[in-house]
N, C-alpha and C positions, 0 to 999 in steps of 0.2 A: 504494500500500500504506500503510495506516494504522499508524504505529509506536506501539503501545500494548499493554500486557498486556490480554488478553481473558479475561474470566471468565464462564462459562456458569452462570447462576443457576438453571437448571432442567434437570436431566438425571437419568437413571435407570440403575440396575443391577439385575440379576436376570433370571430367565427369565420371558418374557412370551408364550411360544408362538410366537415369531418366530425368525429366524436367531440363532445363539448369539453374536453380536457382543458382547452385554452380559455374557457370562460369561468374556470374554477381555480382561483389562486391556490387553494389548499391542495387540490389534486396535483396541480403543477409542481408544488413544493415536494410532494411525496415522490414524484418521479425524479426531480432534481436530487433529492436525498439518496434515492436508489442508485443514481449514477455518480454520486459524489461531487455534485456541483454546488458551490456555495452561493454564487450570484449569477443571475442571468440578465443580460442586456436585452430588453424586450422592445421590439418594434411593433407598430400598430398594424392592423389588418390593411390590406391594399384597398383603399377606398379613395374616391376623388376629393372628399372633404377633409383637408388637412387639419382644420380646427377640431372636428369631431374625432379624427384619428388620434391626435395628440391628447385630447381630453380622456379618451379611452385608456391610453397608456398611463397617464398620470393617475387615474383612479385605480388602475391595477397595481401600480407601484406603491401607492399610498397605503394599500392593505398590508404590505410587508416591505417597508422601505429598506430593511437590512438585507433583503434577499433579491430584490429586483432593482434594476437600473434602467431608467427611461431613455429611449432613443427617439429623437424627434424625426418626424416626417414632414416634408414640404414639397409642393409641386409647382412648377412654373406655369401650370395651366392658368393660374390666377396671379399674374405677376405683381399686381398691386397689393396682394396679401402676403407676399413672401416675407418681407421684413417684419410686419406685425406678428405673423405666425411664429417666426424664429425668436423674436424678442420675448413673446409670452413663453415659448417652450423653454428658453434658457434662463430668463430672469424670474419667472414665476413658477414654472413647473419643474425646474432644476434638471432638465435633460442633460445627458452626458455627451452625446455626439449626434450626428445626423445620418439617417439612412434615406437614400433617394432611389427612385424606380424609373430610370430612363425608358425601360421597356414599355411602361404604360403611358409615358409622356409622348413617346413616338419619335424622340430625338436623342442622339447619343449624349453621353456625359459631358463631352467637351463642346456641346452646342452653347452659344452665347446666352441662351435663355437661362442657363444654370449659373451664370456668372454672379448675379446678385447673391445667390446662396453661398457660393464659394468666397465671395468678398466678405460676407458675414463670418464664415468659418475662419477665414484668414485673419481677420481682425482679432478673433478670440482664440486662435490657435487650436481649433477643434479638429476632430476626426470626421471624415466623411466615408461612409461605407456604400459600396455599389458593386454591381457586376462590372466587369472590365470590358466586355464586348457585347455587341447587340446585332440583331438580324439586319438592321438597316444601316450598319456602318458603311461608309464609302469604301470602295475597292482600294486595297493597299493599306488600310488602317492597321497599325500594329500597337500592341499594348505598351511597349517601351516608349515609342514616339508619342503616343497619346498622353501618358502620364509624365513624361519629361516636359512636354509643353505646359501641362497643368501645374506641375511643380514649379516651373519657372515663373508662371503668372501668379501663383498662390503659394508662396514658399513656406507659409506657416501651417498649412493644412497637412494632416496625416491621412493618407489614402489607404483604405482597407479594401482589398480586392476579394469580394465574397466568393467562396468556393474554390478559389485559385490554389489553395494549399493542398488540395487533394486531386489536382489535375493529373492526368496520365502524363508522365514525363516524356512519353513518345508522341503525344498529341501536339497539335499546333499551338493550342492555348497554353499548355503547361510550360514549355520553355519560354514563351513570351512573357508570361506572368512572373516567373522566377527571375528572368532577366531584368524586368522592371524593378523588382524588389531588391535585386542584388546591386543594381547600379544607381538607384535613386534613394536618397536618404530617408524619405518619409513614406515609402510604399511598403505595405504589409500584405501577406498572404493569409487568408482565413480558411480553416480546414473542413468545414462541413460540405457534404456531397451525398447525392443519392447513390452514386457508384464510386468505388475506391480502387485505384490501381495499386498493384503490389509495390510496397516500399515507397508509396507516394509521399508520405510524411518525411521519411528519411531523405528522399530526393529533393524535396523542397528546402529542407534545412541545409543539405549539402550545397545546393546551388545558390540560395538566397541568404543563408546565414541563420544562426539559431535565434537571433533577435528580431527576425522579420516574419515569424510564423505565429499566428494567433489561433487559439482554440475556439471553435464554434460548432453548434449542433443543428441549427435550423429547426429546433423544436418549436412548435409541435408538429411540423410537417415531417420530421424525421425522429427516430428514436435516439434520445440523448445517450443511452447506454452504449449503443453501437458506435456512435460518433466519438465518444471519449475513449472507447477501446482502441481506436486507431492510434491514439497517442500513447496510451499506457502500455499497449502490447508491442509497440515499435521497438526497434533495436537501439534507439537513441539512449544516451546516458540519462540518469535520473535528473541531473542538473539541467539538461536541455528540456526534458519533459516539463519540469517545473516552470521554466521560462514560457513555454508554449501555453501551458494550462492557466497562466494568470500573472506570472511575475513580470513579464515584459510590459504589459499595460495593466496596472492595478488601480483601483478606484478607492483604495483605503484612505 
């Protein structure tokens, strides 16, 4: 048993048309306890109303503030609301970082419509979590070039590439993501995935560095016990596992 606080950097609350585990904080906690997770960073359900989404998360977190960490959602669908939403999320609701969904906005993460969000994050030195690639990306787009440009423009933002830490090292996305994390100071790989390549965690650490990989489960869409087992049963040293499971980015 690894003796370290465990922080899940990628989990969700809200109704997703699946069993109502995510509407019940106490049941959520029982599964976290079974997996050995101390704190979960919870994002809202994917809905168009960012006010309602963040309120949902804030209510969930308020039930057990020592176990849940709020993650703010904002969408450029309503550009005039972006700053008011973010100000409330961080000044009143005490969210920890931002999760965006370019997939549902219909434009990639480096579209100018997201720049007000990133300006806010840059001014406050926040993390932004997102997928790294999208079906509507222009031909020739690469993850290293994309996040190099974003890092140059918003140097105080930490970028968390969701799912990228479990990418198949032989796939196109895997090497691109780890290249971005290995060459750019504030790019991190997060480990949750519905499929897992053999030795993917070890490969991510080898390529990007032990300080650039963060643990996530995608709970409740995935089983947190299986997701943490990818870390705990890896061949990595205990010191590196501790970094991935929560030491690299801790909210204590």
